[in-house]
Backbone bond lengths (Angstrom), bond angles and torsions (degrees), N, CA, C in turn:
res aa  C-N    CA-C-N  psi(-1)  N-CA   C-N-CA  omega(-1)  CA-C   N-CA-C  phi
1 X - - - 1.467 - - 1.519 109.53 -
2 X 1.340 115.39 135.06 1.448 120.79 176.63 1.497 109.46 -134.68
3 X 1.336 116.99 114.60 1.459 120.58 175.51 1.520 107.84 -100.53
4 X 1.289 117.16 120.02 1.468 121.24 179.29 1.519 108.33 -77.07
5 X 1.313 118.56 134.48 1.447 119.77 179.58 1.553 111.13 -65.01
6 X 1.311 118.60 130.62 1.452 119.15 177.07 1.521 111.59 -68.15
7 X 1.306 115.37 159.67 1.456 119.48 176.00 1.565 109.14 -60.89
8 X 1.306 116.19 124.44 1.469 116.71 -175.62 1.519 114.25 -71.25
9 X 1.333 113.98 -7.84 1.460 117.52 174.44 1.537 112.30 -89.75
10 X 1.354 116.42 -6.99 1.482 120.96 179.41 1.519 108.92 -62.12
11 X 1.331 117.89 143.79 1.489 118.86 -172.29 1.512 113.69 -70.56
12 X 1.318 119.41 -36.96 1.481 120.97 -179.88 1.512 111.83 69.04
13 X 1.345 114.54 -166.15 1.453 122.09 -177.28 1.504 110.18 -107.11
14 X 1.342 115.92 132.39 1.477 120.47 178.34 1.534 108.59 -66.80
15 X 1.345 118.43 119.19 1.482 119.45 -177.53 1.534 114.41 -63.91
16 X 1.359 116.02 -35.03 1.449 117.42 -178.54 1.540 110.72 -71.82
17 X 1.345 116.77 -38.19 1.455 120.64 177.43 1.507 109.45 -65.75
18 X 1.378 116.18 -39.38 1.468 120.19 -179.96 1.538 109.58 -63.37
19 X 1.335 114.99 -38.67 1.494 117.92 -179.59 1.505 109.30 -67.61
20 X 1.314 119.07 -43.57 1.484 121.11 -178.28 1.556 109.70 -59.24
21 X 1.346 114.71 -43.26 1.479 117.76 -179.41 1.529 111.03 -68.25
22 X 1.326 116.19 -39.50 1.455 120.48 -177.46 1.541 110.84 -66.68
23 X 1.337 116.38 -39.19 1.441 120.19 179.72 1.537 111.75 -67.12
24 X 1.299 116.30 -36.26 1.455 121.01 175.59 1.543 110.29 -59.95
25 X 1.342 113.83 -47.37 1.508 118.94 -179.69 1.525 109.33 -62.01
26 X 1.293 115.68 -40.32 1.467 119.64 -178.90 1.526 111.09 -64.72
27 X 1.348 114.84 -42.94 1.440 120.20 -179.60 1.525 113.57 -63.87
28 X 1.362 114.43 -33.52 1.458 118.77 -178.02 1.517 109.67 -65.98
29 X 1.303 119.70 -25.51 1.447 123.57 -175.64 1.513 113.37 -103.26
30 X 1.365 116.64 -14.05 1.474 119.36 -177.31 1.511 105.89 -138.72
31 X 1.351 115.64 107.78 1.476 118.58 -177.60 1.508 113.32 -74.03
32 X 1.314 116.89 -3.16 1.498 119.21 176.14 1.562 109.91 -81.13
33 X 1.299 118.17 -12.09 1.482 120.87 -174.10 1.523 108.43 -73.34
34 X 1.322 117.16 127.01 1.466 125.40 175.66 1.515 108.10 -122.04
35 X 1.314 114.54 151.73 1.469 120.25 177.67 1.532 110.85 -117.82
36 X 1.336 116.02 117.03 1.462 120.84 177.55 1.530 108.61 -108.42
37 X 1.303 116.43 127.11 1.412 122.98 -175.26 1.536 112.77 -115.52
38 X 1.281 116.60 155.05 1.496 119.79 176.37 1.522 111.04 -120.21
39 X 1.356 115.04 45.84 1.449 121.02 175.60 1.542 112.62 62.08
40 X 1.335 114.67 34.70 1.448 118.90 -178.91 1.515 114.39 -87.45
41 X 1.350 116.30 -15.58 1.453 118.43 175.23 1.494 111.85 93.47
42 X 1.344 116.36 140.18 1.431 120.92 172.98 1.562 113.26 105.97
43 X 1.297 116.62 -44.55 1.445 119.71 -176.23 1.528 113.30 -76.33
44 X 1.315 116.90 -23.02 1.459 118.27 -178.93 1.534 110.22 -70.25
45 X 1.322 117.12 -26.27 1.480 121.53 -178.90 1.496 112.45 -93.64
46 X 1.270 118.30 -6.98 1.503 122.00 179.00 1.526 107.83 -114.56
47 X 1.307 117.82 -80.44 1.472 120.58 -179.98 1.531 112.55 -61.08
48 X 1.334 114.57 -44.97 1.464 119.64 -177.01 1.541 111.44 -64.36
49 X 1.338 117.00 -34.40 1.442 119.11 178.75 1.510 113.07 -73.63
50 X 1.348 115.57 -34.79 1.474 121.59 -176.67 1.530 109.99 -81.36
51 X 1.324 117.01 -39.57 1.478 120.94 -176.02 1.540 108.05 -130.07
52 X 1.326 122.30 67.96 1.426 122.01 -176.54 1.528 115.46 -58.18
53 X 1.322 117.98 -30.34 1.452 120.27 -179.68 1.570 111.62 -84.26
54 X 1.296 116.39 1.06 1.469 119.30 178.12 1.511 110.89 -121.70
55 X 1.342 116.13 13.75 1.475 119.54 179.54 1.532 107.86 -119.82
56 X 1.322 115.47 134.29 1.428 120.67 -178.95 1.554 110.46 -136.81
57 X 1.285 116.84 115.94 1.478 121.65 174.34 1.531 109.82 -97.46
58 X 1.335 115.45 108.15 1.458 119.90 -178.12 1.531 112.80 -86.12
59 X 1.336 118.08 -2.67 1.442 120.89 -178.14 1.516 108.72 85.74
60 X 1.372 113.69 -169.00 1.459 119.83 -177.71 1.565 106.12 -81.22
61 X 1.316 115.67 77.63 1.459 121.86 -176.88 1.526 108.11 -151.56
62 X 1.362 113.81 69.37 1.485 118.59 -171.14 1.492 112.46 -64.22
63 X 1.371 118.54 -41.29 1.438 121.41 -179.57 1.553 110.43 -58.67
64 X 1.332 114.26 -46.88 1.463 119.58 179.74 1.535 110.47 -63.57
65 X 1.346 116.65 -38.06 1.460 120.54 -179.33 1.552 110.87 -60.42
66 X 1.346 116.23 -41.81 1.465 118.34 178.97 1.493 111.84 -65.91
67 X 1.311 117.92 -37.73 1.499 120.17 178.68 1.558 108.72 -68.33
68 X 1.321 118.73 -40.25 1.457 119.82 177.87 1.527 109.70 -63.42
69 X 1.360 115.44 -42.74 1.467 118.02 179.39 1.504 111.40 -62.22
70 X 1.315 117.09 -37.35 1.502 121.12 179.88 1.553 108.70 -61.75
71 X 1.301 115.06 -45.77 1.488 117.16 179.80 1.469 113.18 -61.39
72 X 1.334 116.40 -41.93 1.462 120.92 178.29 1.532 112.78 -66.54
73 X 1.318 116.25 -37.39 1.476 119.86 179.10 1.538 108.43 -69.07
74 X 1.329 117.53 -35.42 1.472 119.60 177.52 1.538 112.67 -65.40
75 X 1.370 115.72 -19.89 1.442 119.90 -179.80 1.556 111.19 -96.19
76 X 1.332 115.82 7.52 1.459 119.24 173.48 1.527 113.76 104.27
77 X 1.289 119.27 -1.46 1.504 120.93 178.31 1.522 109.98 -83.67
78 X 1.359 115.18 166.06 1.423 121.05 174.88 1.554 108.63 -117.89
79 X 1.304 117.61 81.83 1.477 120.82 -178.10 1.481 113.07 -78.11
80 X 1.396 113.81 139.80 1.485 119.82 172.75 1.553 105.67 -117.66
81 X 1.323 113.90 121.37 1.432 121.01 -179.39 1.575 108.92 -97.65
82 X 1.287 115.47 142.44 1.480 119.87 -173.10 1.516 109.03 -127.45
83 X 1.326 115.36 119.37 1.454 118.89 175.87 1.530 108.29 -162.23
84 X 1.332 116.49 -176.58 1.472 119.46 179.49 1.545 110.31 -81.24
85 X 1.305 114.92 150.46 1.465 119.13 -171.19 1.512 113.68 -59.82
86 X 1.324 116.73 -40.63 1.472 116.70 -177.53 1.504 111.05 -68.44
87 X 1.348 120.93 -32.92 1.421 122.50 179.12 1.534 111.02 -74.32
88 X 1.309 119.18 -35.09 1.444 122.38 -178.70 1.516 111.79 -68.34
89 X 1.326 118.19 -29.88 1.461 119.83 -171.09 1.530 115.30 -112.37
90 X 1.350 117.11 -22.67 1.476 116.47 177.77 1.549 110.91 -107.61
91 X 1.318 115.29 -47.05 1.491 117.35 178.92 1.504 110.74 -67.88
92 X 1.305 118.51 -37.58 1.475 121.29 -176.48 1.500 112.40 -109.56
93 X 1.341 117.11 28.90 1.464 121.09 -174.77 1.506 111.65 -61.52
94 X 1.340 116.82 -40.86 1.504 117.95 -176.50 1.529 110.86 -64.81
95 X 1.357 115.60 -44.43 1.472 118.33 -179.56 1.531 111.39 -67.50
96 X 1.337 115.60 -34.56 1.476 118.81 175.59 1.516 110.68 -61.63
97 X 1.331 115.44 -45.39 1.487 120.72 -176.25 1.546 109.92 -70.67
98 X 1.325 116.66 -52.95 1.490 118.83 -169.76 1.534 112.00 -81.32
99 X 1.354 116.73 -48.13 1.451 118.00 -172.25 1.552 113.11 -81.87
100 X 1.326 115.55 -41.74 1.469 118.38 -175.46 1.517 112.24 -88.03
101 X 1.330 116.77 -62.98 1.444 120.82 -175.58 1.532 112.07 -72.24
102 X 1.327 113.94 -38.32 1.456 116.98 -178.57 1.515 114.19 -61.15
103 X 1.319 116.17 -23.00 1.472 121.77 179.61 1.517 110.23 -110.37
104 X 1.330 118.81 7.11 1.472 123.14 178.87 1.548 111.45 49.24
105 X 1.324 115.56 43.72 1.482 119.01 -178.00 1.518 111.58 -87.74
106 X 1.320 116.07 146.87 1.500 119.28 -175.60 1.534 110.65 -81.16
107 X 1.318 115.34 69.80 1.477 121.55 176.04 1.545 107.22 -101.00
108 X 1.332 114.46 128.90 1.456 119.09 176.34 1.537 109.99 -94.44
109 X 1.295 116.73 118.93 1.474 119.93 178.22 1.539 106.87 -101.32
110 X 1.327 115.13 114.17 1.451 120.11 179.85 1.535 107.83 -104.66
111 X 1.306 115.66 107.21 1.435 123.02 -172.59 1.497 112.21 -106.16
112 X 1.325 116.35 115.53 1.481 121.35 -178.66 1.525 108.78 -100.85
113 X 1.372 114.51 -179.70 1.472 120.83 176.65 1.538 112.58 56.58
114 X 1.347 115.71 35.97 1.454 118.57 -176.57 1.530 112.41 -76.37
115 X 1.330 114.89 165.73 1.475 119.11 177.97 1.525 113.20 57.94
116 X 1.316 115.48 -129.59 1.461 119.49 -179.42 1.529 111.05 -108.08
117 X 1.372 116.44 19.00 1.462 118.86 -176.98 1.489 113.63 -68.11
118 X 1.360 118.21 -17.40 1.444 120.80 176.95 1.536 110.37 -112.69
119 X 1.346 113.72 37.61 1.461 118.53 -174.35 1.544 113.31 -58.94
120 X 1.335 115.61 -28.31 1.443 118.85 -178.93 1.550 113.57 -72.54
121 X 1.342 116.99 -12.13 1.472 120.24 -179.44 1.530 110.87 -91.80
122 X 1.320 118.14 -4.76 1.461 118.57 174.99 1.508 112.78 97.81
123 X 1.360 114.81 177.00 1.464 122.90 -173.32 1.508 112.78 -58.98
124 X 1.302 118.10 -33.21 1.469 120.45 -175.73 1.536 111.12 -63.87
125 X 1.346 118.76 -19.51 1.445 121.50 -172.87 1.536 111.27 -108.21
126 X 1.330 119.76 2.04 1.440 119.30 175.10 1.550 109.53 -73.49
127 X 1.334 114.91 146.48 1.449 120.57 176.10 1.527 107.62 -129.38
128 X 1.284 116.19 89.74 1.458 122.55 -176.46 1.522 111.99 -118.43
129 X 1.328 117.68 5.32 1.440 124.17 -176.47 1.518 111.69 -128.95
130 X 1.324 116.06 -4.13 1.479 119.16 -170.88 1.509 111.70 -65.08
131 X 1.316 119.65 -36.16 1.489 120.70 -178.26 1.521 111.40 -70.37
132 X 1.310 116.02 -31.37 1.493 117.74 175.05 1.517 110.14 -64.69
133 X 1.308 117.12 -37.36 1.455 120.63 -179.13 1.520 110.33 -67.68
134 X 1.352 116.93 -52.03 1.472 118.49 -175.44 1.513 114.08 -72.05
135 X 1.387 116.69 -28.81 1.454 118.24 172.99 1.533 113.24 -63.51
136 X 1.316 114.37 -31.19 1.457 118.25 -178.57 1.529 112.20 -78.79
137 X 1.324 117.73 -12.16 1.429 120.87 178.43 1.535 108.73 -91.84
138 X 1.310 117.63 113.98 1.461 119.91 -177.00 1.510 112.35 -62.45
139 X 1.341 113.83 150.77 1.469 120.76 170.29 1.536 113.55 72.92
140 X 1.319 118.55 13.38 1.457 119.95 176.37 1.542 110.57 -103.34
141 X 1.323 117.64 123.76 1.445 121.80 175.71 1.519 108.63 -76.34
142 X 1.357 117.20 130.64 1.443 121.42 -175.38 1.521 110.32 -121.16
143 X 1.306 118.96 117.15 1.455 123.28 -173.42 1.557 109.81 -123.38
144 X 1.311 115.70 133.45 1.460 122.43 179.55 1.523 108.84 -129.49
145 X 1.316 117.91 93.91 1.495 119.46 -179.58 1.525 109.76 -66.25
146 X 1.347 115.70 152.03 1.461 121.18 -179.68 1.490 113.82 -88.53
147 X 1.316 115.03 -9.93 1.489 118.69 176.71 1.516 108.99 -165.02
148 X 1.310 114.50 172.21 1.504 118.97 178.00 1.515 112.78 -60.70
149 X 1.346 118.01 -29.94 1.452 120.90 -178.61 1.528 111.65 -65.40
150 X 1.312 117.34 -22.47 1.484 119.95 -178.65 1.503 111.62 -90.77
151 X 1.325 119.06 -8.26 1.479 119.33 -172.91 1.492 112.06 -68.04
152 X 1.297 119.06 -43.90 1.498 120.85 -179.70 1.513 110.15 -62.83
153 X 1.332 119.91 -53.77 1.471 119.02 177.83 1.510 113.45 -57.83
154 X 1.323 117.89 -35.49 1.457 120.45 -178.77 1.559 109.48 -69.41
155 X 1.327 116.04 -42.19 1.482 118.38 -179.52 1.542 111.08 -63.06
156 X 1.322 115.82 -44.85 1.456 121.17 -178.77 1.534 110.90 -64.58
157 X 1.329 115.64 -39.38 1.481 119.90 178.92 1.501 110.75 -68.13
158 X 1.311 118.13 -40.68 1.451 120.76 179.22 1.512 112.23 -66.94
159 X 1.323 116.70 -33.70 1.475 121.20 -178.22 1.536 109.24 -64.14
160 X 1.320 119.43 -24.11 1.464 120.93 -178.63 1.535 111.66 -83.05
161 X 1.354 116.98 -7.09 1.466 119.51 -178.92 1.508 109.26 -93.88
162 X 1.340 116.81 149.60 1.446 119.05 172.66 1.504 112.35 -77.86
163 X 1.324 118.23 163.25 1.456 121.27 175.07 1.529 113.18 78.15
164 X 1.336 116.23 -179.42 1.453 121.96 -174.87 1.551 112.88 -76.29
165 X 1.315 113.64 152.59 1.463 120.42 177.98 1.489 110.56 -132.56
166 X 1.343 114.99 151.78 1.494 120.03 178.00 1.555 105.18 -127.13
167 X 1.324 116.33 116.21 1.443 122.21 178.98 1.517 108.55 -108.60
168 X 1.319 116.54 113.99 1.474 121.90 -174.44 1.529 110.61 -98.57
169 X 1.322 114.74 120.29 1.471 121.59 -177.60 1.514 109.83 -123.20
170 X 1.334 113.81 154.98 1.458 120.27 172.48 1.522 110.83 -84.95
171 X 1.298 115.95 -164.93 1.490 118.92 -177.19 1.498 111.99 -103.37
172 X 1.345 118.12 -41.36 1.448 122.45 -174.93 1.506 110.97 -123.71
173 X 1.310 115.18 169.72 1.454 121.09 -177.87 1.503 112.49 -65.71
174 X 1.290 115.27 139.26 1.472 122.47 171.34 1.522 107.60 -126.98
175 X 1.326 118.37 162.20 1.478 118.06 -176.09 1.485 114.10 -57.21
176 X 1.333 118.31 142.13 1.438 121.98 178.77 1.481 108.82 -75.10
177 X 1.362 115.17 126.73 1.473 120.23 -179.73 1.503 110.01 -83.15
178 X 1.347 116.06 -42.45 1.443 120.67 -179.42 1.524 108.76 -134.54
179 X 1.328 118.82 150.92 1.449 119.20 178.37 1.493 112.97 -67.86
180 X 1.324 117.42 158.98 1.478 121.03 -178.36 1.527 113.31 -59.64
181 X 1.356 116.14 -29.53 1.452 118.97 -177.48 1.541 113.43 -93.99
182 X 1.369 115.07 19.06 1.476 118.36 -178.86 1.530 112.61 -73.95
183 X 1.338 116.99 -13.50 1.448 119.09 -177.75 1.479 110.39 98.56
184 X 1.370 115.49 137.57 1.456 118.89 -176.91 1.533 106.44 -144.66
185 X 1.316 115.84 117.39 1.431 120.95 177.86 1.542 109.54 -122.50
186 X 1.309 115.94 118.45 1.471 120.35 -178.34 1.535 108.71 -58.27
187 X 1.301 115.94 136.62 1.449 120.77 176.21 1.519 114.65 83.18
188 X 1.319 116.54 2.33 1.447 121.78 -176.72 1.542 110.75 -117.97
189 X 1.317 116.14 111.64 1.489 118.95 179.24 1.496 111.57 -69.53
190 X 1.316 117.50 154.38 1.453 122.12 -177.98 1.530 110.13 -112.31
191 X 1.332 113.94 125.59 1.477 118.09 176.76 1.537 108.37 -83.95
192 X 1.316 115.02 110.76 1.458 120.15 -176.96 1.537 111.44 -91.56
193 X 1.309 115.91 -19.52 1.447 119.63 -179.64 1.546 107.67 -154.59
194 X 1.299 117.77 132.86 1.455 121.63 176.20 1.526 109.49 -80.42
195 X 1.333 114.70 155.37 1.498 119.23 177.61 1.493 111.61 -173.28
196 X 1.309 117.77 158.64 1.460 121.41 -173.86 1.523 113.61 -123.03
197 X 1.335 118.56 -13.11 1.453 120.52 -175.96 1.549 112.93 -89.96
198 X 1.315 115.31 -45.85 1.470 121.25 -179.35 1.521 108.43 -151.23
199 X 1.304 115.02 163.36 1.466 123.10 177.95 1.510 111.31 -120.71
200 X 1.303 118.01 129.33 1.447 123.44 170.99 1.505 107.00 -105.31
201 X 1.319 114.66 120.37 1.481 121.91 178.63 1.542 105.43 -106.35
202 X 1.338 115.61 116.43 1.471 119.48 -172.82 1.522 109.64 -126.16
203 X 1.320 114.61 151.09 1.452 121.29 179.15 1.524 110.53 -142.27
204 X 1.326 116.80 132.28 1.461 121.15 178.67 1.545 111.06 101.75
205 X 1.323 117.17 160.50 1.469 121.65 -171.00 1.526 114.04 -56.19
206 X 1.318 118.84 -65.63 1.453 119.95 -178.33 1.497 115.88 -68.00
207 X 1.372 118.00 -38.37 1.488 115.95 175.16 1.512 114.72 -56.87
208 X 1.348 116.89 -41.68 1.457 119.26 -179.43 1.540 109.92 -69.28
209 X 1.323 116.89 -42.29 1.471 119.76 177.37 1.519 110.50 -59.38
210 X 1.309 116.12 -45.06 1.502 120.54 -179.85 1.513 110.07 -66.42
211 X 1.317 117.85 -35.89 1.468 118.35 178.66 1.507 110.34 -63.56
212 X 1.342 118.27 -42.14 1.465 120.69 176.95 1.523 111.09 -64.14
213 X 1.276 116.79 -41.03 1.476 119.97 179.31 1.506 111.00 -62.77
214 X 1.342 116.99 -41.87 1.456 120.87 179.07 1.547 110.68 -66.21
215 X 1.317 116.82 -44.68 1.481 120.21 -179.91 1.519 110.11 -61.35
216 X 1.329 116.67 -41.52 1.458 121.30 -179.28 1.536 110.05 -63.58
217 X 1.304 117.35 -41.11 1.483 120.16 177.87 1.502 110.69 -70.61
218 X 1.332 118.78 -38.83 1.474 121.04 -179.87 1.539 111.82 -65.45
219 X 1.336 114.70 -30.25 1.473 117.33 179.72 1.546 111.53 -63.30
220 X 1.337 115.95 -32.15 1.440 120.91 177.51 1.531 111.15 -69.63
221 X 1.341 115.32 -23.55 1.458 120.18 177.80 1.517 112.92 -93.82
222 X 1.353 116.90 6.27 1.448 120.87 176.47 1.515 113.82 87.18
223 X 1.319 118.38 13.99 1.468 122.05 179.00 1.524 108.92 -103.53
224 X 1.296 115.24 125.65 1.473 123.65 -179.83 1.556 108.60 -92.26
225 X 1.290 114.52 111.72 1.527 118.47 -170.54 1.522 109.12 -122.17
226 X 1.280 115.62 120.97 1.471 121.22 175.88 1.530 108.28 -81.52
227 X 1.320 116.04 141.43 1.494 121.19 176.27 1.521 108.50 -120.79
228 X 1.301 115.40 119.05 1.450 123.02 -179.47 1.528 108.13 -114.09
229 X 1.310 114.37 120.68 1.485 118.11 178.51 1.557 110.22 -95.03
230 X 1.275 115.28 122.65 1.466 120.85 175.40 1.519 107.61 -102.06
231 X 1.360 114.99 113.64 1.468 117.61 174.00 1.539 112.77 -103.23
232 X 1.339 115.22 -14.56 1.434 119.46 176.44 1.508 108.68 -117.22
233 X 1.352 114.39 106.84 1.470 118.99 -178.97 1.545 109.85 -75.38
234 X 1.324 115.16 -39.63 1.506 121.30 174.91 1.497 107.35 -131.87
235 X 1.375 117.72 119.25 1.434 126.57 -0.69 1.528 110.93 -81.35
236 X 1.320 114.58 138.91 1.475 121.94 -179.20 1.549 110.61 -76.05
237 X 1.307 114.62 141.72 1.477 120.61 176.95 1.533 107.73 -77.41
238 X 1.341 116.60 79.64 1.463 120.33 -175.31 1.544 111.68 -67.26
239 X 1.326 117.39 -28.37 1.454 119.56 178.26 1.488 111.47 -63.39
240 X 1.339 116.35 -42.99 1.487 120.73 178.50 1.549 111.46 -65.63
241 X 1.292 115.09 -39.13 1.476 120.26 -177.93 1.527 108.53 -68.37
242 X 1.324 117.99 -42.77 1.459 120.78 -179.22 1.514 111.91 -70.38
243 X 1.331 117.08 -34.46 1.459 121.07 174.80 1.512 110.52 -62.08
244 X 1.327 117.92 -41.29 1.472 121.19 176.43 1.519 110.09 -65.78
245 X 1.306 118.05 -40.34 1.467 120.80 179.53 1.522 112.05 -62.89
246 X 1.298 116.15 -36.75 1.470 118.17 -176.67 1.498 113.50 -81.49
247 X 1.284 120.08 -14.99 1.469 119.87 -175.64 1.504 116.46 -121.24
248 X 1.317 116.51 2.92 1.490 120.69 175.10 1.540 107.35 -132.81
249 X 1.339 114.67 163.45 1.464 120.23 -172.11 1.493 115.83 -75.78
250 X 1.328 114.87 -23.10 1.477 119.57 -178.42 1.493 112.38 -169.26
251 X 1.341 115.86 169.07 1.443 121.83 -176.52 1.527 109.97 -124.86
252 X 1.312 116.31 140.66 1.447 122.98 171.84 1.508 107.50 -121.41
253 X 1.289 119.54 125.83 1.484 123.08 177.08 1.530 108.56 -104.08
254 X 1.342 115.46 141.54 1.456 120.87 -175.46 1.540 108.09 -132.79
255 X 1.323 117.76 124.98 1.452 120.75 -179.56 1.493 111.00 -151.91
256 X 1.325 114.88 158.55 1.481 122.75 176.66 1.520 108.14 -99.13
257 X 1.315 114.21 73.56 1.478 121.86 -170.46 1.519 106.83 -165.63
258 X 1.294 120.26 161.67 1.428 122.24 169.42 1.528 109.29 -60.85
259 X 1.353 119.14 155.62 1.448 120.35 178.87 1.532 111.92 -61.48
260 X 1.316 117.76 -25.45 1.442 120.68 -173.55 1.556 111.58 -85.71
261 X 1.293 115.25 125.48 1.452 120.13 167.16 1.493 116.71 87.10
262 X 1.343 120.69 0.40 1.430 121.96 -176.70 1.509 112.14 -106.78
263 X 1.324 116.40 -142.00 1.487 123.52 -176.61 1.523 111.14 -59.91
264 X 1.334 116.89 -43.66 1.459 119.54 -178.02 1.517 112.96 -59.10
265 X 1.305 116.55 -41.09 1.472 121.35 178.57 1.516 110.38 -67.70
266 X 1.340 116.54 -41.71 1.446 119.43 -179.60 1.532 113.29 -63.00
267 X 1.344 114.72 -41.91 1.476 119.15 178.74 1.541 109.46 -69.49
268 X 1.349 117.61 -42.32 1.453 121.39 178.48 1.511 110.97 -55.64
269 X 1.313 117.24 -45.93 1.449 122.86 -177.50 1.513 110.44 -61.84
270 X 1.338 114.43 -36.65 1.509 118.58 -177.78 1.554 110.28 -72.96
271 X 1.321 116.83 -51.54 1.452 117.26 -173.18 1.537 113.22 -75.47
272 X 1.351 116.30 -32.08 1.468 117.16 -179.84 1.518 112.06 -62.89
273 X 1.307 115.32 -30.12 1.480 118.16 -179.07 1.538 112.79 -80.86
274 X 1.317 116.95 -29.78 1.440 121.01 -173.98 1.502 117.38 -110.34
275 X 1.324 115.79 -38.33 1.456 120.69 -176.32 1.506 110.81 -156.64
276 X 1.320 120.18 77.64 1.467 122.41 -177.22 1.551 112.24 -59.73
277 X 1.281 115.19 138.47 1.462 119.77 179.86 1.546 107.94 -160.43
278 X 1.314 119.63 166.01 1.476 120.73 -178.36 1.555 110.90 -59.09
279 X 1.307 113.99 133.56 1.462 121.12 -176.45 1.508 108.75 -140.33
280 X 1.337 116.89 123.56 1.465 121.39 176.65 1.534 107.73 -116.47
281 X 1.296 115.76 144.31 1.450 120.63 179.19 1.534 110.92 -109.33
282 X 1.321 116.52 130.10 1.443 122.11 170.47 1.498 105.91 -110.12
283 X 1.352 114.46 108.53 1.465 121.85 -175.33 1.547 108.45 -145.72
284 X 1.304 115.12 175.29 1.470 119.98 -177.58 1.556 108.26 -74.85
285 X 1.301 114.82 118.10 1.455 121.06 179.24 1.524 110.58 -124.16
286 X 1.306 114.39 163.08 1.439 119.57 176.46 1.532 115.01 72.37
287 X 1.291 115.52 -171.57 1.482 121.46 -177.86 1.506 111.44 -78.51
288 X 1.286 116.63 136.76 1.462 122.55 176.74 1.517 108.91 -123.13
289 X 1.308 115.31 158.15 1.444 120.27 175.34 1.533 113.45 86.70
290 X 1.309 117.30 11.01 1.466 117.22 -179.88 1.523 111.86 -70.38
291 X 1.311 116.03 -37.38 1.449 121.46 175.38 1.532 109.49 -130.48
292 X 1.328 117.61 158.07 1.441 122.49 176.86 1.540 108.81 -79.06
293 X 1.317 114.96 126.97 1.471 120.64 -178.44 1.524 109.81 -139.51
294 X 1.332 113.23 161.11 1.462 119.70 170.88 1.537 108.72 -68.19
295 X 1.324 114.17 163.25 1.485 119.19 -171.86 1.546 110.64 -58.85
296 X 1.313 117.95 -54.77 1.477 118.71 -176.80 1.512 111.04 -66.36
297 X 1.313 116.37 -36.32 1.474 119.86 178.95 1.526 111.46 -62.81
298 X 1.345 114.17 -41.47 1.481 118.25 177.97 1.534 111.80 -64.03
299 X 1.297 116.85 -40.53 1.454 120.25 177.41 1.522 112.87 -62.04
300 X 1.296 115.76 -44.03 1.453 120.20 -179.72 1.509 111.47 -64.35
301 X 1.320 114.79 -37.85 1.461 119.04 175.64 1.518 113.74 -65.30
302 X 1.330 114.10 -24.33 1.475 119.96 179.91 1.532 111.76 -96.49
303 X 1.343 116.51 17.57 1.474 122.67 173.34 1.498 113.51 77.50
304 X 1.322 119.81 21.63 1.458 123.04 171.01 1.515 106.34 -110.62
305 X 1.337 116.83 102.73 1.461 121.04 -176.30 1.497 109.37 -156.60
306 X 1.360 114.03 165.69 1.494 119.26 176.45 1.513 109.03 -62.64
307 X 1.301 117.59 -39.81 1.457 120.97 179.30 1.516 111.75 -59.15
308 X 1.342 115.90 -45.72 1.486 120.27 -179.98 1.503 109.55 -62.88
309 X 1.315 118.78 -37.68 1.472 121.53 178.71 1.527 110.79 -64.47
310 X 1.310 116.86 -43.35 1.474 120.64 -179.87 1.552 108.84 -61.31
311 X 1.308 116.47 -43.48 1.477 119.01 179.23 1.500 110.97 -63.50
312 X 1.326 116.50 -42.39 1.477 120.50 179.81 1.516 111.44 -64.71
313 X 1.332 117.69 -39.26 1.455 121.52 178.37 1.532 109.67 -61.79
314 X 1.316 115.77 -47.51 1.455 120.17 177.99 1.519 112.25 -56.91
315 X 1.324 115.99 -38.25 1.450 119.92 -179.09 1.544 112.32 -67.90
316 X 1.325 117.02 -45.39 1.464 119.70 -178.97 1.494 111.79 -66.99
317 X 1.340 117.38 -35.43 1.482 120.34 179.84 1.535 107.41 -66.71
318 X 1.334 117.01 -44.86 1.448 119.53 -179.12 1.550 110.26 -64.56
319 X 1.287 116.98 -41.48 1.468 120.09 -178.94 1.508 111.48 -71.08
320 X 1.329 116.76 -37.11 1.447 118.62 -175.98 1.509 114.89 -84.54
321 X 1.336 116.56 -10.97 1.446 118.51 -177.78 1.544 111.09 -59.01
322 X 1.284 116.01 128.41 1.472 119.88 -176.07 1.503 113.34 94.24
323 X 1.343 115.80 -13.28 1.457 118.06 179.90 1.523 111.77 -111.70
324 X 1.329 115.11 12.73 1.464 119.79 -175.06 1.522 111.30 -81.94
325 X 1.289 115.40 136.77 1.486 122.11 176.59 1.521 108.66 -130.85
326 X 1.316 114.77 133.60 1.481 118.88 172.91 1.524 108.25 -91.47
327 X 1.263 116.58 74.70 1.443 122.01 -177.53 1.539 109.75 -73.18
328 X 1.318 117.41 148.53 1.460 118.40 175.03 1.539 110.72 -67.19
329 X 1.309 115.04 146.83 1.452 120.72 177.38 1.507 109.25 -73.36
330 X 1.322 116.33 133.14 1.466 119.69 178.95 1.550 109.78 -71.09
331 X 1.301 115.35 143.66 1.456 121.48 177.70 1.500 111.06 -78.09
């Protein structure tokens, strides 16, 4: 399988618009679906106009919104709360932990402006720690679509699961990696490109796009690089990760998050227990927000880039050479 990287200048699908459309479709088929908003704009003219008795704007009060959603979920509703990622997980962390996760209630947390996608709004709006928070909360499904085209399938798949869910979205459109009808199975990683020398495991819009760009460039240099897209961080597709560990010389993880607590840690915990091998992390490092930059430009300045992935792949291949084993895949 070879997925060619799309032109990174291509407009793609707006993830927030895709979510608004998907939530409407969900509500048309399930009268338990409620929409709770935190004055973020957009939903009052879509969901609020179509279902005014099922739309509630609590204002800029994220912690209160999660508590309200918990009460509604306990009464049999399926509330979806909408806010920015940093506010959902750090400002409202206590309510998320105690009210939602502590009671295993089916509240959908739809977190926009994740990573550096809202870099122009300043440090208060960055979300580079949110995945560490939600990973540490047991029993929460964590989904990170790679483009707007995956948002609808992801939302509908998450709706079928019990318990709380966290859907991490960016702010603006990024190139579509896969078409909406490509199929979406929660907990199942997607192999976007086959390879035998190293594996790049990527999560999120630009990380996946950059992984494909790096693999495409490495192929011209004679390096066969597998690209595995993880859209479900919890539960992680450990079988796919271990299969990659057993058949390639090393792993590079790529994410739009701090190195601590995200995809890199999840993969490291998996392979270190079953099949240790060279592993490099490409994640947001250093100081961010010093200057106002576009989304991709800010990521590249923070050491998340196709060039950084190529360097990391070369490192793990060099380190892992001589340590490679073609172990049989476990049944």
